[in-house]
TIVO-2410 file (N, C-alpha, C; in nm, 3 decimals):
# residues 146
REC num residu      c1      c2      c3 atome chaine
REC   1      M  -1.155  -0.554  -1.249     N      A
REC   1      M  -1.103  -0.569  -1.147    CA      A
REC   1      M  -0.987  -0.710  -1.140     C      A
REC   2      S  -0.868  -0.673  -1.131     N      A
REC   2      S  -0.778  -0.795  -1.123    CA      A
REC   2      S  -0.784  -0.886  -0.975     C      A
REC   3      Q  -0.749  -0.988  -0.957     N      A
REC   3      Q  -0.748  -1.095  -0.874    CA      A
REC   3      Q  -0.712  -1.027  -0.759     C      A
REC   4      T  -0.576  -0.991  -0.778     N      A
REC   4      T  -0.513  -0.925  -0.656    CA      A
REC   4      T  -0.553  -0.809  -0.627     C      A
REC   5      E  -0.619  -0.715  -0.721     N      A
REC   5      E  -0.736  -0.628  -0.657    CA      A
REC   5      E  -0.814  -0.638  -0.551     C      A
REC   6      E  -0.893  -0.757  -0.601     N      A
REC   6      E  -0.997  -0.814  -0.519    CA      A
REC   6      E  -0.962  -0.862  -0.407     C      A
REC   7      K  -0.849  -0.925  -0.408     N      A
REC   7      K  -0.782  -1.002  -0.301    CA      A
REC   7      K  -0.710  -0.886  -0.183     C      A
REC   8      A  -0.678  -0.758  -0.224     N      A
REC   8      A  -0.632  -0.672  -0.132    CA      A
REC   8      A  -0.753  -0.609  -0.077     C      A
REC   9      I  -0.863  -0.624  -0.163     N      A
REC   9      I  -0.962  -0.506  -0.112    CA      A
REC   9      I  -1.053  -0.597   0.001     C      A
REC  10      S  -1.075  -0.734  -0.045     N      A
REC  10      S  -1.108  -0.822   0.052    CA      A
REC  10      S  -1.025  -0.821   0.175     C      A
REC  11      L  -0.919  -0.831   0.204     N      A
REC  11      L  -0.827  -0.822   0.281    CA      A
REC  11      L  -0.860  -0.705   0.396     C      A
REC  12      F  -0.877  -0.614   0.332     N      A
REC  12      F  -0.886  -0.455   0.388    CA      A
REC  12      F  -1.042  -0.464   0.451     C      A
REC  13      T  -1.114  -0.525   0.362     N      A
REC  13      T  -1.228  -0.490   0.445    CA      A
REC  13      T  -1.277  -0.631   0.542     C      A
REC  14      S  -1.183  -0.703   0.556     N      A
REC  14      S  -1.164  -0.811   0.674    CA      A
REC  14      S  -1.116  -0.781   0.810     C      A
REC  15      G  -1.036  -0.667   0.777     N      A
REC  15      G  -0.974  -0.625   0.907    CA      A
REC  15      G  -0.824  -0.564   0.896     C      A
REC  16      L  -0.745  -0.593   0.778     N      A
REC  16      L  -0.623  -0.564   0.773    CA      A
REC  16      L  -0.617  -0.438   0.740     C      A
REC  17      N  -0.508  -0.360   0.763     N      A
REC  17      N  -0.481  -0.223   0.732    CA      A
REC  17      N  -0.429  -0.190   0.594     C      A
REC  18      C  -0.420  -0.105   0.534     N      A
REC  18      C  -0.398  -0.055   0.409    CA      A
REC  18      C  -0.263  -0.114   0.335     C      A
REC  19      A  -0.166  -0.119   0.426     N      A
REC  19      A  -0.029  -0.155   0.390    CA      A
REC  19      A  -0.037  -0.336   0.381     C      A
REC  20      Q  -0.121  -0.366   0.490     N      A
REC  20      Q  -0.086  -0.522   0.493    CA      A
REC  20      Q  -0.196  -0.557   0.407     C      A
REC  21      S  -0.263  -0.505   0.369     N      A
REC  21      S  -0.382  -0.569   0.248    CA      A
REC  21      S  -0.305  -0.580   0.102     C      A
REC  22      V  -0.211  -0.477   0.055     N      A
REC  22      V  -0.164  -0.483  -0.031    CA      A
REC  22      V  -0.021  -0.573  -0.043     C      A
REC  23      L   0.039  -0.552   0.075     N      A
REC  23      L   0.149  -0.655   0.072    CA      A
REC  23      L   0.076  -0.759   0.089     C      A
REC  24      S  -0.001  -0.829   0.146     N      A
REC  24      S  -0.055  -0.962   0.164    CA      A
REC  24      S  -0.114  -1.010   0.036     C      A
REC  25      A  -0.170  -0.922  -0.041     N      A
REC  25      A  -0.216  -0.953  -0.175    CA      A
REC  25      A  -0.140  -1.019  -0.267     C      A
REC  26      Y   0.016  -0.996  -0.241     N      A
REC  26      Y   0.136  -1.052  -0.313    CA      A
REC  26      Y   0.181  -1.189  -0.268     C      A
REC  27      S   0.163  -1.220  -0.134     N      A
REC  27      S   0.230  -1.329  -0.100    CA      A
REC  27      S   0.255  -1.464  -0.181     C      A
REC  28      E   0.102  -1.515  -0.226     N      A
REC  28      E   0.138  -1.632  -0.331    CA      A
REC  28      E   0.204  -1.573  -0.431     C      A
REC  29      K   0.177  -1.474  -0.522     N      A
REC  29      K   0.255  -1.452  -0.652    CA      A
REC  29      K   0.382  -1.446  -0.621     C      A
REC  30      L   0.440  -1.395  -0.528     N      A
REC  30      L   0.573  -1.348  -0.509    CA      A
REC  30      L   0.636  -1.457  -0.391     C      A
REC  31      N   0.557  -1.551  -0.363     N      A
REC  31      N   0.626  -1.653  -0.281    CA      A
REC  31      N   0.701  -1.617  -0.169     C      A
REC  32      F   0.619  -1.528  -0.076     N      A
REC  32      F   0.687  -1.488   0.076    CA      A
REC  32      F   0.569  -1.539   0.170     C      A
REC  33      D   0.635  -1.551   0.283     N      A
REC  33      D   0.553  -1.585   0.419    CA      A
REC  33      D   0.452  -1.458   0.426     C      A
REC  34      N   0.324  -1.501   0.428     N      A
REC  34      N   0.219  -1.407   0.450    CA      A
REC  34      N   0.191  -1.336   0.583     C      A
REC  35      T   0.217  -1.458   0.686     N      A
REC  35      T   0.243  -1.410   0.844    CA      A
REC  35      T   0.331  -1.309   0.879     C      A
REC  36      L   0.427  -1.324   0.855     N      A
REC  36      L   0.551  -1.239   0.821    CA      A
REC  36      L   0.541  -1.142   0.784     C      A
REC  37      A   0.479  -1.128   0.665     N      A
REC  37      A   0.442  -0.986   0.600    CA      A
REC  37      A   0.301  -0.921   0.640     C      A
REC  38      V   0.221  -0.993   0.705     N      A
REC  38      V   0.132  -0.896   0.773    CA      A
REC  38      V   0.174  -0.861   0.897     C      A
REC  39      N   0.264  -0.912   0.979     N      A
REC  39      N   0.349  -0.863   1.092    CA      A
REC  39      N   0.440  -0.748   1.093     C      A
REC  40      I   0.492  -0.753   0.932     N      A
REC  40      I   0.589  -0.623   0.915    CA      A
REC  40      I   0.519  -0.519   0.883     C      A
REC  41      S   0.411  -0.522   0.807     N      A
REC  41      S   0.335  -0.406   0.772    CA      A
REC  41      S   0.239  -0.360   0.849     C      A
REC  42      C   0.202  -0.430   0.959     N      A
REC  42      C   0.118  -0.396   1.063    CA      A
REC  42      C   0.131  -0.235   1.103     C      A
REC  43      G   0.244  -0.196   1.138     N      A
REC  43      G   0.274  -0.065   1.165    CA      A
REC  43      G   0.238   0.059   1.071     C      A
REC  44      F   0.239   0.007   0.930     N      A
REC  44      F   0.240   0.073   0.820    CA      A
REC  44      F   0.101   0.151   0.791     C      A
REC  45      G  -0.004   0.100   0.838     N      A
REC  45      G  -0.149   0.147   0.854    CA      A
REC  45      G  -0.140   0.302   0.885     C      A
REC  46      G  -0.260   0.352   0.805     N      A
REC  46      G  -0.263   0.497   0.855    CA      A
REC  46      G  -0.180   0.629   0.819     C      A
REC  47      G  -0.093   0.587   0.735     N      A
REC  47      G   0.027   0.674   0.709    CA      A
REC  47      G   0.130   0.632   0.802     C      A
REC  48      M   0.156   0.516   0.817     N      A
REC  48      M   0.285   0.484   0.920    CA      A
REC  48      M   0.236   0.523   1.095     C      A
REC  49      G   0.157   0.403   1.121     N      A
REC  49      G   0.115   0.409   1.264    CA      A
REC  49      G   0.028   0.537   1.297     C      A
REC  50      R  -0.060   0.536   1.210     N      A
REC  50      R  -0.167   0.649   1.214    CA      A
REC  50      R  -0.074   0.790   1.236     C      A
REC  51      L   0.040   0.797   1.192     N      A
REC  51      L   0.078   0.930   1.198    CA      A
REC  51      L   0.014   0.995   1.070     C      A
REC  52      Q  -0.018   0.958   0.971     N      A
REC  52      Q  -0.057   1.031   0.836    CA      A
REC  52      Q   0.028   1.075   0.779     C      A
REC  53      E   0.149   0.987   0.743     N      A
REC  53      E   0.221   1.043   0.668    CA      A
REC  53      E   0.223   0.943   0.520     C      A
REC  54      T   0.297   0.891   0.507     N      A
REC  54      T   0.306   0.832   0.390    CA      A
REC  54      T   0.176   0.693   0.375     C      A
REC  55      C   0.110   0.740   0.300     N      A
REC  55      C  -0.004   0.647   0.284    CA      A
REC  55      C   0.009   0.462   0.281     C      A
REC  56      G  -0.030   0.395   0.363     N      A
REC  56      G  -0.011   0.279   0.414    CA      A
REC  56      G  -0.023   0.171   0.252     C      A
REC  57      A  -0.104   0.219   0.176     N      A
REC  57      A  -0.122   0.161   0.041    CA      A
REC  57      A   0.015   0.181  -0.019     C      A
REC  58      V   0.082   0.315  -0.032     N      A
REC  58      V   0.192   0.339  -0.106    CA      A
REC  58      V   0.318   0.261  -0.046     C      A
REC  59      T   0.335   0.241   0.103     N      A
REC  59      T   0.432   0.182   0.185    CA      A
REC  59      T   0.420   0.017   0.158     C      A
REC  60      G   0.305  -0.032   0.159     N      A
REC  60      G   0.263  -0.159   0.118    CA      A
REC  60      G   0.327  -0.193  -0.032     C      A
REC  61      A   0.314  -0.097  -0.129     N      A
REC  61      A   0.337  -0.118  -0.262    CA      A
REC  61      A   0.522  -0.139  -0.275     C      A
REC  62      F   0.573  -0.039  -0.190     N      A
REC  62      F   0.700  -0.023  -0.175    CA      A
REC  62      F   0.773  -0.144  -0.128     C      A
REC  63      M   0.708  -0.213  -0.022     N      A
REC  63      M   0.751  -0.358   0.036    CA      A
REC  63      M   0.760  -0.469  -0.085     C      A
REC  64      V   0.631  -0.474  -0.149     N      A
REC  64      V   0.599  -0.560  -0.264    CA      A
REC  64      V   0.673  -0.549  -0.365     C      A
REC  65      L   0.756  -0.446  -0.430     N      A
REC  65      L   0.838  -0.399  -0.485    CA      A
REC  65      L   1.002  -0.436  -0.436     C      A
REC  66      S   1.019  -0.408  -0.336     N      A
REC  66      S   1.152  -0.485  -0.254    CA      A
REC  66      S   1.153  -0.645  -0.289     C      A
REC  67      I   1.041  -0.692  -0.232     N      A
REC  67      I   1.026  -0.821  -0.260    CA      A
REC  67      I   1.029  -0.892  -0.394     C      A
REC  68      F   0.957  -0.827  -0.455     N      A
REC  68      F   0.952  -0.877  -0.621    CA      A
REC  68      F   1.129  -0.871  -0.653     C      A
REC  69      N   1.208  -0.765  -0.662     N      A
REC  69      N   1.327  -0.722  -0.668    CA      A
REC  69      N   1.407  -0.826  -0.609     C      A
REC  70      G   1.378  -0.863  -0.473     N      A
REC  70      G   1.478  -0.942  -0.406    CA      A
REC  70      G   1.481  -1.101  -0.459     C      A
REC  71      N   1.380  -1.118  -0.508     N      A
REC  71      N   1.330  -1.292  -0.583    CA      A
REC  71      N   1.422  -1.268  -0.707     C      A
REC  72      K   1.417  -1.143  -0.782     N      A
REC  72      K   1.459  -1.171  -0.886    CA      A
REC  72      K   1.628  -1.156  -0.932     C      A
REC  73      Y   1.685  -1.065  -0.845     N      A
REC  73      Y   1.806  -1.040  -0.849    CA      A
REC  73      Y   1.911  -1.084  -0.699     C      A
REC  74      A   2.022  -1.152  -0.748     N      A
REC  74      A   2.081  -1.220  -0.628    CA      A
REC  74      A   2.151  -1.113  -0.577     C      A
REC  75      E   2.230  -1.012  -0.625     N      A
REC  75      E   2.338  -0.895  -0.604    CA      A
REC  75      E   2.241  -0.792  -0.533     C      A
REC  76      N   2.291  -0.768  -0.426     N      A
REC  76      N   2.216  -0.650  -0.334    CA      A
REC  76      N   2.216  -0.506  -0.421     C      A
REC  77      G   2.329  -0.490  -0.450     N      A
REC  77      G   2.338  -0.361  -0.566    CA      A
REC  77      G   2.242  -0.349  -0.647     C      A
REC  78      V   2.227  -0.451  -0.734     N      A
REC  78      V   2.132  -0.438  -0.850    CA      A
REC  78      V   2.014  -0.442  -0.772     C      A
REC  79      K   1.960  -0.516  -0.661     N      A
REC  79      K   1.830  -0.522  -0.612    CA      A
REC  79      K   1.794  -0.366  -0.604     C      A
REC  80      K   1.877  -0.308  -0.481     N      A
REC  80      K   1.859  -0.166  -0.460    CA      A
REC  80      K   1.819  -0.074  -0.586     C      A
REC  81      I   1.911  -0.095  -0.677     N      A
REC  81      I   1.906   0.028  -0.769    CA      A
REC  81      I   1.749  -0.007  -0.865     C      A
REC  82      M   1.709  -0.161  -0.891     N      A
REC  82      M   1.614  -0.173  -0.931    CA      A
REC  82      M   1.466  -0.117  -0.847     C      A
REC  83      T   1.508  -0.189  -0.740     N      A
REC  83      T   1.367  -0.153  -0.664    CA      A
REC  83      T   1.365   0.001  -0.622     C      A
REC  84      Y   1.474   0.096  -0.598     N      A
REC  84      Y   1.452   0.244  -0.598    CA      A
REC  84      Y   1.406   0.293  -0.742     C      A
REC  85      S   1.447   0.238  -0.867     N      A
REC  85      S   1.393   0.287  -0.971    CA      A
REC  85      S   1.218   0.268  -0.984     C      A
REC  86      M   1.189   0.145  -0.959     N      A
REC  86      M   1.055   0.088  -0.944    CA      A
REC  86      M   0.963   0.164  -0.855     C      A
REC  87      I   1.030   0.223  -0.725     N      A
REC  87      I   0.981   0.275  -0.635    CA      A
REC  87      I   0.941   0.448  -0.687     C      A
REC  88      Q   1.061   0.465  -0.753     N      A
REC  88      Q   1.057   0.603  -0.813    CA      A
REC  88      Q   0.910   0.599  -0.920     C      A
REC  89      D   0.888   0.525  -1.024     N      A
REC  89      D   0.797   0.506  -1.097    CA      A
REC  89      D   0.675   0.505  -1.046     C      A
REC  90      F   0.670   0.383  -0.948     N      A
REC  90      F   0.555   0.395  -0.869    CA      A
REC  90      F   0.507   0.538  -0.846     C      A
REC  91      N   0.577   0.603  -0.761     N      A
REC  91      N   0.535   0.740  -0.686    CA      A
REC  91      N   0.492   0.819  -0.813     C      A
REC  92      I   0.554   0.830  -0.913     N      A
REC  92      I   0.521   0.953  -1.027    CA      A
REC  92      I   0.390   0.896  -1.053     C      A
REC  93      K   0.333   0.730  -1.077     N      A
REC  93      K   0.218   0.713  -1.117    CA      A
REC  93      K   0.087   0.764  -0.991     C      A
REC  94      F   0.135   0.699  -0.904     N      A
REC  94      F   0.041   0.697  -0.812    CA      A
REC  94      F   0.029   0.860  -0.767     C      A
REC  95      L   0.128   0.970  -0.777     N      A
REC  95      L   0.099   1.125  -0.768    CA      A
REC  95      L   0.013   1.170  -0.896     C      A
REC  96      A   0.026   1.092  -1.009     N      A
REC  96      A  -0.055   1.139  -1.101    CA      A
REC  96      A  -0.253   1.128  -1.086     C      A
REC  97      R  -0.248   1.026  -0.995     N      A
REC  97      R  -0.377   0.978  -0.978    CA      A
REC  97      R  -0.422   1.033  -0.855     C      A
REC  98      H  -0.341   1.054  -0.754     N      A
REC  98      H  -0.419   1.128  -0.641    CA      A
REC  98      H  -0.341   1.259  -0.592     C      A
REC  99      E  -0.255   1.317  -0.656     N      A
REC  99      E  -0.178   1.415  -0.619    CA      A
REC  99      E  -0.091   1.424  -0.527     C      A
REC 100      T  -0.087   1.359  -0.434     N      A
REC 100      T  -0.009   1.341  -0.306    CA      A
REC 100      T  -0.001   1.165  -0.276     C      A
REC 101      T   0.082   1.134  -0.186     N      A
REC 101      T   0.121   1.010  -0.111    CA      A
REC 101      T   0.086   1.030   0.042     C      A
REC 102      N   0.060   1.158   0.083     N      A
REC 102      N   0.044   1.177   0.250    CA      A
REC 102      N  -0.086   1.142   0.253     C      A
REC 103      C  -0.100   1.017   0.393     N      A
REC 103      C  -0.248   1.006   0.428    CA      A
REC 103      C  -0.340   1.110   0.476     C      A
REC 104      R  -0.269   1.200   0.572     N      A
REC 104      R  -0.360   1.308   0.597    CA      A
REC 104      R  -0.414   1.401   0.484     C      A
REC 105      A  -0.337   1.433   0.385     N      A
REC 105      A  -0.392   1.493   0.264    CA      A
REC 105      A  -0.524   1.430   0.182     C      A
REC 106      L  -0.490   1.284   0.175     N      A
REC 106      L  -0.578   1.205   0.118    CA      A
REC 106      L  -0.658   1.194   0.159     C      A
REC 107      L  -0.722   1.203   0.297     N      A
REC 107      L  -0.849   1.145   0.378    CA      A
REC 107      L  -0.874   1.303   0.435     C      A
REC 108      N  -0.801   1.430   0.453     N      A
REC 108      N  -0.858   1.547   0.458    CA      A
REC 108      N  -0.881   1.577   0.636     C      A
REC 109      C  -0.848   1.452   0.703     N      A
REC 109      C  -0.892   1.441   0.849    CA      A
REC 109      C  -0.791   1.384   0.938     C      A
REC 110      D  -0.786   1.439   1.049     N      A
REC 110      D  -0.682   1.377   1.155    CA      A
REC 110      D  -0.710   1.232   1.226     C      A
REC 111      L  -0.679   1.176   1.203     N      A
REC 111      L  -0.729   1.022   1.258    CA      A
REC 111      L  -0.671   1.007   1.379     C      A
REC 112      T  -0.578   1.122   1.462     N      A
REC 112      T  -0.543   1.124   1.594    CA      A
REC 112      T  -0.655   1.196   1.687     C      A
REC 113      T  -0.737   1.228   1.612     N      A
REC 113      T  -0.862   1.281   1.689    CA      A
REC 113      T  -0.974   1.252   1.710     C      A
REC 114      E  -1.083   1.221   1.771     N      A
REC 114      E  -1.212   1.147   1.802    CA      A
REC 114      E  -1.281   1.212   1.694     C      A
REC 115      E  -1.261   1.342   1.663     N      A
REC 115      E  -1.334   1.424   1.541    CA      A
REC 115      E  -1.306   1.359   1.392     C      A
REC 116      G  -1.139   1.338   1.382     N      A
REC 116      G  -1.095   1.293   1.287    CA      A
REC 116      G  -1.171   1.158   1.250     C      A
REC 117      L  -1.180   1.044   1.348     N      A
REC 117      L  -1.209   0.937   1.347    CA      A
REC 117      L  -1.376   0.940   1.274     C      A
REC 118      L  -1.430   1.019   1.389     N      A
REC 118      L  -1.574   1.011   1.334    CA      A
REC 118      L  -1.611   1.073   1.213     C      A
REC 119      Y  -1.534   1.182   1.147     N      A
REC 119      Y  -1.517   1.236   0.988    CA      A
REC 119      Y  -1.524   1.114   0.925     C      A
REC 120      L  -1.400   1.019   0.912     N      A
REC 120      L  -1.359   0.936   0.860    CA      A
REC 120      L  -1.483   0.802   0.832     C      A
REC 121      H  -1.536   0.770   0.928     N      A
REC 121      H  -1.645   0.698   0.940    CA      A
REC 121      H  -1.754   0.728   0.894     C      A
REC 122      E  -1.816   0.900   0.925     N      A
REC 122      E  -1.956   0.941   0.876    CA      A
REC 122      E  -1.919   0.983   0.739     C      A
REC 123      N  -1.821   0.981   0.665     N      A
REC 123      N  -1.795   1.012   0.543    CA      A
REC 123      N  -1.728   0.876   0.473     C      A
REC 124      N  -1.729   0.770   0.502     N      A
REC 124      N  -1.731   0.634   0.435    CA      A
REC 124      N  -1.576   0.643   0.372     C      A
REC 125      L  -1.493   0.692   0.411     N      A
REC 125      L  -1.356   0.732   0.377    CA      A
REC 125      L  -1.277   0.620   0.370     C      A
REC 126      H  -1.297   0.536   0.425     N      A
REC 126      H  -1.223   0.364   0.411    CA      A
REC 126      H  -1.243   0.354   0.267     C      A
REC 127      V  -1.381   0.341   0.222     N      A
REC 127      V  -1.453   0.312   0.089    CA      A
REC 127      V  -1.395   0.422  -0.037     C      A
REC 128      K  -1.446   0.535   0.016     N      A
REC 128      K  -1.406   0.642  -0.091    CA      A
REC 128      K  -1.253   0.670  -0.127     C      A
REC 129      V  -1.195   0.636  -0.018     N      A
REC 129      V  -1.039   0.677  -0.009    CA      A
REC 129      V  -0.958   0.581   0.006     C      A
REC 130      C  -0.940   0.519   0.066     N      A
REC 130      C  -0.843   0.396   0.127    CA      A
REC 130      C  -0.855   0.296   0.013     C      A
REC 131      E  -0.969   0.232  -0.033     N      A
REC 131      E  -0.999   0.140  -0.127    CA      A
REC 131      E  -0.943   0.189  -0.266     C      A
REC 132      K  -0.959   0.312  -0.288     N      A
REC 132      K  -0.938   0.311  -0.400    CA      A
REC 132      K  -0.751   0.352  -0.402     C      A
REC 133      C  -0.706   0.383  -0.317     N      A
REC 133      C  -0.566   0.393  -0.320    CA      A
REC 133      C  -0.515   0.252  -0.312     C      A
REC 134      I  -0.586   0.143  -0.250     N      A
REC 134      I  -0.520  -0.001  -0.253    CA      A
REC 134      I  -0.590  -0.048  -0.406     C      A
REC 135      R  -0.662   0.017  -0.465     N      A
REC 135      R  -0.656  -0.060  -0.603    CA      A
REC 135      R  -0.545   0.038  -0.679     C      A
REC 136      S  -0.541   0.131  -0.681     N      A
REC 136      S  -0.418   0.218  -0.771    CA      A
REC 136      S  -0.307   0.155  -0.754     C      A
REC 137      S  -0.272   0.112  -0.602     N      A
REC 137      S  -0.152   0.073  -0.591    CA      A
REC 137      S  -0.122  -0.058  -0.640     C      A
REC 138      V  -0.217  -0.133  -0.631     N      A
REC 138      V  -0.224  -0.286  -0.689    CA      A
REC 138      V  -0.188  -0.261  -0.860     C      A
REC 139      Q  -0.292  -0.198  -0.893     N      A
REC 139      Q  -0.275  -0.173  -1.052    CA      A
REC 139      Q  -0.159  -0.101  -1.116     C      A
REC 140      I  -0.104  -0.001  -1.015     N      A
REC 140      I   0.054   0.021  -1.071    CA      A
REC 140      I   0.157  -0.097  -1.036     C      A
REC 141      I   0.136  -0.149  -0.943     N      A
REC 141      I   0.232  -0.273  -0.923    CA      A
REC 141      I   0.233  -0.377  -1.023     C      A
REC 142      N   0.100  -0.385  -1.062     N      A
REC 142      N   0.097  -0.481  -1.150    CA      A
REC 142      N   0.166  -0.482  -1.277     C      A
REC 143      A   0.152  -0.326  -1.319     N      A
REC 143      A   0.208  -0.283  -1.424    CA      A
REC 143      A   0.342  -0.267  -1.430     C      A
REC 144      L   0.399  -0.254  -1.302     N      A
REC 144      L   0.524  -0.236  -1.321    CA      A
REC 144      L   0.596  -0.392  -1.310     C      A
REC 145      I   0.553  -0.464  -1.242     N      A
REC 145      I   0.597  -0.598  -1.248    CA      A
REC 145      I   0.569  -0.729  -1.349     C      A
REC 146      D   0.463  -0.661  -1.439     N      A
REC 146      D   0.396  -0.778  -1.537    CA      A
REC 146      D   0.473  -0.744  -1.676     C      A
***
């Protein structure tokens, strides 16, 4: 496991959500304000505000790729082209590993209900699913930016 994977998992187990964990794990490497990153990504956990749409580890990764290209390219048009391309590559790779980027499908429960939250905890899905998605996201990011 890479240092960035370890950092992301540690952040997740310490209480950050999946999006915050992925984004924050790259703050030193990509030289951006970690406090701002944690604040910006706060609403993306649980598939965006616990709506269970796009997985937070995925949206966190999209933010990392955006910052990576923002630091690398001065011209906004080039930043967008490169970022969109990397996000599309990321998506293909994530889908190959997990078959979906949808939080509800990944967890197979409804986090807006008490039953769904109980199912999440009883089945240790934070470890079995969320940590796996965080690890995958970091691995894919690393492959794309290194």
